[in-house]
N, C-alpha and C positions, 0 to 999 in steps of 0.2 A: 504493500500500500504506500502511496506517495505521502511524503512529509509535507504537511500544510503550514508548518510553523514559519514565522518570519521574525525579523528583529528591526526595530526602529529606534535609533539613538540609544542602543544598549538595552532597550526594554524588549523582552520576548512576548510574542503574541501566539496563541495556539493556532490561529489561522488568520488570513488576511481580510476577513469580512467583519466590518464594523457597522454600527448603525449611526446615521447622521443626526446631528443635533437638531432639535425642533420637530423631529418626526417620530420620536420614540419615547417621548416623555422622559422619565427618569429610569426607564428600563423595567421597573417593577410592574408598570401598567400592562406590559405585554407578557408577563410571566404565565398567564392562563392560556396563552395562545402558542407560545414557542419556548423551547428550552434555552434560556439565556446562557447557560454554561457552555453551549456549543458555539457561541459567537466568539470572534476574536476580541471584540470590545464593544462597549456601549458608550456613545458620546451623549451626555445628558443635555437637556434643553439649556438655552442660553442663561447664564447667571451674571448678574451685575452687582456692584457694590451696594447700591440702594435698591429698594423695591421699585418696580416699574409697572404701571397700569397697562402699558401697551397703547395701541392706536384705537380710535373709535371704530365701531362697526358701521357698514360691512368692511371686513378686512380679508376676505378670501373670495376667490372667484375661479370657476373652472374654465379652462381654455382647451382648444384642440390639443390632445396629447400632452396635457400638462395642467398646471394650476398657478394662479397668482396668489401670493400671500403678503399681507401687510400687518402681521400681528404686532410687530414692534417690540420684540424681546420682553413680553410680559412675564414677570417672575417676582417672587417675594424677597429677593435679595440674598446675598451670600450668607448672612447670619442665620436666616431661616433655613437655608440649605444645610448649613453645618449642624444646626440643632434638631431639625425635623427630618430632612431627607437622607443625609449621610448615614445615620444609624440604620436606616432601612435598606440601604443598598450596598453598604461597605463589605458585606460578606458574600455578595453574588460572585460566583466563580467565573469571572471574566474580567477583563481590564475595564475599569470604570473611569471615564475621562470627563472632565468638566469643561464645557464651552464657556469661555470668559469674555465678556464684552464690557463696554463702558462709553461714557460721553466725553471723558477727558483722560489724559495720560495718567493723572493721579488716581482716577477711579479704577482703571485697568490694574495699576500697580497695587492698590489696596486690596482689590478682590483676589488677584493672583497670590498675594502674600498670605492671605487667609487660607486659601486652598492649599498652599504649599505645606501647611502644617498637618494636613489630613493624611494619616499613614496609608490608608487604603485607596487613595487617589494618586496613581503614579504619573499622571500626565494632565496637562491642560491643552485645550485647543483655543488659541487666541484669535478671537473673531474680529478682524479688522475689515470686514467685508459685508456686513449686513446693510442692505439698501433701504431698510424700513424704519430707520430712526433718524430724527432730525439733526441730532448732534452725535459725533463719534461714528462708530461703525464704518461704513464705506468711505467716509471722509478720510479716515486714516489709511485705508487700503488702496486708494487710488492716487495718493500723493506720496512721492518718494521720500520727501523729508519727514512727513508725519509717520509713515510706516517705519522708517528707521528709528525715529524717536520713541515710539511706543514699544517696539520690540526690544530696543536697547534698555529701556527703563524696566520692563518686566523681567528681562533676563537677569537683572541685578538682584531681584528678590525671589525669583522662582528657580529652584535648584534641580527640579526633576525634568522629565521629558516635555519640551516646549514645541508644540505643533502650531504653526501659524496658518490661518485660513484666509485664502486670497480671493479677491473680487475679480470676476471676469470683465467688469465694466471699466476696462483700461485699454489703452492703445497697444501696449507691449507687456504682456504678462511676465515675460522673463526678466524685465528690468526690476519689477517689484520683487520677484522671487530671489534674485541675486542680492538685493539689498537686505531682505530679512535673513537670508542665509549669513550674510556678513555680520549681522548684528547678533547672531547667536541662536537662531532657530535651529532646532534639531531635525525638524521635518516640516514639510509644507503640505497643506490639504487644499484642493481646488477641484471644481469651482463652487463658489457660492452661487446664489441665484442671479439670473440676468435681470436687468431692470426692464420692466414692461408695464403695460396698462391695458385696461378693458373699458369699453364704452357701451352703455345701454342706449341703443339707437332710438327706441321709442321715447325714453325720457330725456334723451339728449344730454345725458350726464355721465360722468365716470362711474364705474361700478364700485370701485374702492373709495373709501372715505379719504384716503391719502392720495388719490388720483393714480399714482404709480405704485408698483409693488414688485416683489421678487418672483420671477418666473422659474418654475422647476418642473420636473417630470421628463418623460422620454423625449420631448421636443428639443431639449437642450443638449442631449447626449453628443451629437456631432461636434458642437462647440467645445464641450468639456473634454472630449477625447483629443481634439486638436491642441488645447491648452496644456493638458497633461503631457502629451508627447513633446511639445516645445519646452516645457519647464523641466522635464526629466533630463533633457539633453543639456540644459543650461546650468543646473546646480549639481552639487555632489551629495547633498543630503537626500534622504528618502522622500518620495512624493506619494501622497495618498490621494487617490482619484475618486471623484464623485460627480454626479450630474446625469440623471436620467437612467440609472442602472435599474433594470427591472427583472433580470434573470441572470443565470450563470454565464451565458454567452457574452452579455454586456460586460460582466466583471472580467472575464478573460481578455476581452479587447482592451480594457484599461490597463491590465497587467502587461500585456504585450506592448502597449504604448509607453510603458516605463513605470507604472504605479507599483509600489511595493505592497500597498493595501488599498482597499476600496471601502467606500461608505455607501450604505443603502438608505435613501431618503424617502422621497414622496411615495414610492411604491409600497412602503409600509402601511399607508392608509388604505391601499387596495387589498393587499394580502399580508396580514400580520405575521405570517410564517415565511415570507419570502427570503429572509436573510439566511435561515438555516437551509432552505432549499438551494440557495446559491452556494453555501459551503459544500453541500453534497455534489452539486453540479461541477464545481471546480475540482473536487477530488476525482470524480468520474472522468473528467477531461484529462487530467494528469495521468491517470492509470491507462486510459485508452491510447494515449500518445507516447507512453513509455517514459514519462518524466519521473524522476525519483523524488523531486522536491518542487514546490511551487516557486522557489527562489530561482530555479533554472529558467523559468518562463519570463521573469521580469525584464522588460525592455528588449525582448528578442524578436521584435517586429522586423520582418525582412523587407527592406526598401531598396 
């Protein structure tokens, strides 16, 4: 049987299949539907230093082969996470990773510093790419100077695995990738949602309260694949690919493009068991094609 284990920044994962932040709650919500211990990791919903109410409704809309969301990082803040959520998830037998966001560099640093003290959280995903907040988020991830500043500041207080999540809403994804690598990122995850909008023709109004929102789902996969392929060639640190993955074949394509691991996002809403099905599909593919390890497949696209 093929070996599915991978390593990112010195941290071992039992397989390359993770769940994407914002699509899988805190993991425990899915425990009735799928065996969480079979996953490589769970990236919990976005956590900020202070509680956030999120954006006004409506903040979700279905689109052809995808969806728009403008939730706006609604959460009860890092102190609530530490006191109420962490005790419930810390003993789940997989890598539990916290997605950290903020409106200022100081908020990012304060939140990451608190998460750093949690023994059973071995990594954070620094979200500098959310398009659904008025301050912070994508504003950091689309500007070289801001991206550099926030990653450098967080790296000073966060001693464990630091994954930085990049925005696709940029001219050159490799420029931002190289910058966050230089500032100490151990890994890069991409892509976050593409900026999009929906209009109600009858009402002649935007569907979302925020007018624009983040587009995700199978429709963004070709863009995500292209950016993962470009980024994997541009940096030396591991790349985690996401964007429109709905089955094992999609996951294999991202790994061939250079991704060390993948994240499953929007499709969790359609099939809550999809992530473990993808684990099985990757294993079957490796065995059928004679690979001893999934690591042999990373970046071996023939061009």
